[in-house]
C-alpha positions as CSV (number, residue, x, y, z in Angstrom):
1,M,-78.0,-21.1,162.5
2,L,-75.7,-19.7,165.2
3,E,-78.0,-16.8,165.8
4,Q,-80.9,-19.1,166.2
5,R,-79.0,-21.3,168.6
6,V,-78.1,-18.3,170.8
7,E,-81.7,-17.1,170.7
8,I,-83.0,-20.5,171.8
9,A,-80.4,-20.8,174.5
10,G,-81.7,-17.5,175.9
11,Q,-85.3,-18.7,175.7
12,L,-84.3,-21.9,177.5
13,K,-82.7,-20.0,180.3
14,T,-85.8,-17.9,180.8
15,L,-88.0,-20.9,180.7
16,E,-85.8,-22.8,183.2
17,Q,-86.1,-19.8,185.6
18,E,-89.9,-19.8,185.2
19,R,-90.0,-23.6,185.8
20,Q,-88.0,-23.2,189.0
21,A,-90.4,-20.6,190.3
22,I,-93.4,-22.8,189.5
23,D,-91.7,-25.8,191.2
24,A,-91.0,-23.7,194.3
25,T,-94.7,-22.7,194.5
26,L,-95.9,-26.3,193.9
27,L,-93.5,-27.6,196.6
28,E,-95.0,-25.1,199.1
29,T,-98.6,-25.9,198.0
30,L,-98.6,-29.7,197.6
31,T,-98.8,-31.9,200.7
32,D,-96.0,-34.4,201.5
33,A,-98.2,-37.3,200.3
34,E,-99.0,-35.5,197.0
35,Q,-95.3,-34.9,196.4
36,R,-94.4,-38.4,197.3
37,L,-97.2,-40.3,195.5
38,G,-97.6,-37.8,192.7
39,V,-100.3,-35.6,191.2
40,R,-101.8,-36.3,187.8
41,A,-101.4,-33.6,185.2
42,P,-102.9,-33.4,181.7
43,G,-101.5,-35.5,179.0
44,G,-100.8,-38.6,181.1
45,W,-98.1,-36.9,183.2
46,V,-97.6,-37.5,186.9
47,L,-95.7,-34.8,188.9
48,R,-93.9,-36.1,192.0
49,S,-90.9,-35.0,194.0
50,R,-87.5,-36.7,193.8
51,S,-84.5,-36.0,195.9
52,R,-80.8,-36.3,195.3
53,T,-78.1,-36.2,198.0
54,S,-74.9,-34.3,197.5
55,W,-72.0,-34.3,199.9
56,V,-70.0,-31.3,201.1
57,Y,-66.6,-32.3,202.5
58,D,-64.3,-30.5,204.8
59,P,-61.1,-29.1,203.2
60,E,-58.8,-31.9,204.4
61,T,-61.1,-34.6,202.9
62,R,-61.3,-32.6,199.6
63,V,-57.5,-32.4,199.4
64,A,-57.2,-36.2,200.2
65,I,-59.8,-37.1,197.5
66,K,-58.1,-34.8,194.9
67,G,-54.7,-36.5,195.8
68,L,-56.2,-39.9,195.3
69,Q,-57.8,-38.9,192.0
70,Q,-54.5,-37.4,190.7
71,Q,-52.5,-40.5,191.7
72,A,-55.0,-42.8,190.0
73,Q,-54.8,-40.7,186.8
74,R,-51.0,-40.9,186.9
75,D,-51.0,-44.6,187.6
76,G,-53.5,-45.3,184.8
77,R,-56.1,-46.6,187.2
78,A,-58.5,-43.8,186.0
79,Q,-59.6,-43.4,182.5
80,P,-60.7,-40.0,181.0
81,L,-64.3,-39.7,180.0
82,V,-64.6,-36.8,177.5
83,S,-67.9,-35.3,176.5
84,T,-68.1,-32.6,173.9
85,Y,-70.7,-29.9,173.9
86,L,-71.3,-26.4,172.6
87,V,-71.5,-23.3,174.8
88,A,-72.4,-19.8,173.8
89,V,-70.7,-17.0,175.8
90,Q,-71.3,-13.3,175.2
91,E,-68.2,-11.3,174.3
92,E,-67.3,-8.6,176.6
93,T,-67.2,-5.2,175.0
């Protein structure tokens, strides 16, 4: 079972790279309207673009945020959220 899991993880990584390449081509090919409104695909699927905003902070702000987080953890105003997952790493030889 472990061998199968490692094999599937490798396949998923390859498939994800292929999907990203296809998406990049589609984003270059589709018009803004097609991306926003969606393009019908076989099987009842609609392909449309979505966006997510991430923020990059200057070093001083990152330090301040980290300090606030640590203080809230010490004061009990922050609660841990633990998720458990498996990861496969290849041993170095």
